[in-house]
C-alpha positions in Angstrom: 15.9 -68.8 83.3 18.6 -66.0 82.3 18.7 -65.3 78.6 21.3 -63.0 77.5 22.4 -61.9 74.0 25.7 -63.1 72.6 28.5 -60.5 73.1 30.6 -60.7 69.9 29.5 -61.3 65.9 30.1 -63.9 63.4 33.2 -62.2 61.5 35.8 -59.5 62.4 37.5 -57.4 60.1 41.1 -56.3 60.8 44.7 -55.4 59.2 44.7 -59.0 57.6 41.5 -59.2 56.2 38.7 -61.0 57.4 38.4 -63.7 60.2 35.1 -65.9 60.9 34.3 -66.2 64.4 33.2 -69.3 66.2 31.7 -69.5 69.4 33.9 -72.2 72.0 32.0 -73.6 75.1 34.7 -73.1 77.5 33.7 -76.3 79.9 33.2 -78.7 76.9 35.5 -77.4 74.4 32.5 -77.8 71.5 32.6 -75.2 69.0 29.7 -73.9 67.1 29.6 -71.9 63.8 27.6 -69.5 63.4 27.7 -68.4 67.5 24.3 -68.8 69.4 22.2 -65.4 69.1 21.2 -66.1 73.0 23.0 -67.7 75.6 20.5 -69.9 77.9 20.5 -70.2 81.9 24.2 -69.3 82.5 25.7 -70.9 79.1 29.1 -69.6 78.6 31.0 -69.1 74.9 34.3 -67.6 73.8 34.6 -66.1 70.4 37.2 -68.0 69.0 39.2 -67.0 65.5 38.2 -70.2 62.6 42.0 -69.5 61.1 42.8 -68.2 57.9 41.7 -70.5 55.4 39.7 -73.6 54.7 39.0 -76.1 51.6 36.1 -76.3 49.6 34.6 -79.2 50.3 31.3 -79.2 48.1 29.5 -76.6 45.8 26.5 -75.8 43.5 25.8 -72.9 41.5 21.9 -71.6 41.7 20.3 -70.5 38.4 17.4 -68.5 39.7 15.7 -67.6 36.4 16.4 -64.0 35.1 18.6 -63.1 37.8 22.4 -63.5 37.6 23.5 -67.2 38.8 26.0 -67.3 41.9 27.7 -69.8 43.9 27.2 -71.4 47.3 29.8 -73.7 49.4 30.7 -75.6 52.5 34.2 -75.0 53.6 36.0 -77.2 56.1 38.1 -75.4 58.8 41.2 -76.9 60.3 39.2 -76.7 64.0 36.7 -79.5 62.2 33.7 -76.9 61.5 32.1 -76.8 58.5 30.3 -73.7 57.3 28.2 -72.6 54.8 28.7 -69.3 52.5 28.3 -67.7 49.1 31.1 -68.6 46.8 32.9 -65.0 44.7 35.1 -66.4 41.9 37.0 -64.5 39.7 34.3 -64.7 36.3 37.0 -67.1 34.2 37.2 -69.8 36.9 35.0 -72.2 38.2 35.6 -73.8 41.9 36.8 -77.0 42.7 36.4 -79.3 45.4 39.7 -79.0 47.5 40.3 -75.2 46.4 41.8 -73.7 49.3 39.5 -70.5 49.9 39.1 -67.4 52.8 36.5 -65.2 53.8 35.9 -61.9 52.6 33.4 -58.9 53.1 30.3 -59.2 51.1 27.2 -57.3 51.3 23.7 -58.6 50.8 21.5 -57.3 48.6 19.6 -55.4 51.3 23.0 -53.8 52.6 23.7 -56.4 55.5 27.3 -56.5 56.1 27.9 -60.6 55.8 31.0 -62.4 54.4 31.6 -64.9 51.2 34.6 -67.0 50.6 37.3 -66.3 47.7 39.8 -69.0 46.3 43.3 -68.2 47.7 45.5 -67.6 44.8 47.7 -69.8 43.6 47.0 -72.5 46.7 45.4 -75.8 46.0 44.8 -79.0 47.7 
């Protein structure tokens, strides 16, 4: 069985900001996020932008003892996918279900580039 690495990353940065990238099966139309790391036995997948913004479906705040608390959420996109990620909110605000959010660049503790979600100011559902 042939195994090949998926050719794209799960996000792209450009002049308009950060765009999450799903993988779309060209035969079935099925979309997946994050994209698979590997394609097996002739599988095909096309990089497909998720869209600029999504709606906060649910969230929780983690309180890890002595470390600062942080929030995690699930975000619904118009293409039908639900994406999990860290929430980065202004210190004087609290996330609310239905908030419109967009993906932004975020650096993990180990220095790895990743994404998080922030509220789109002035927009709520």
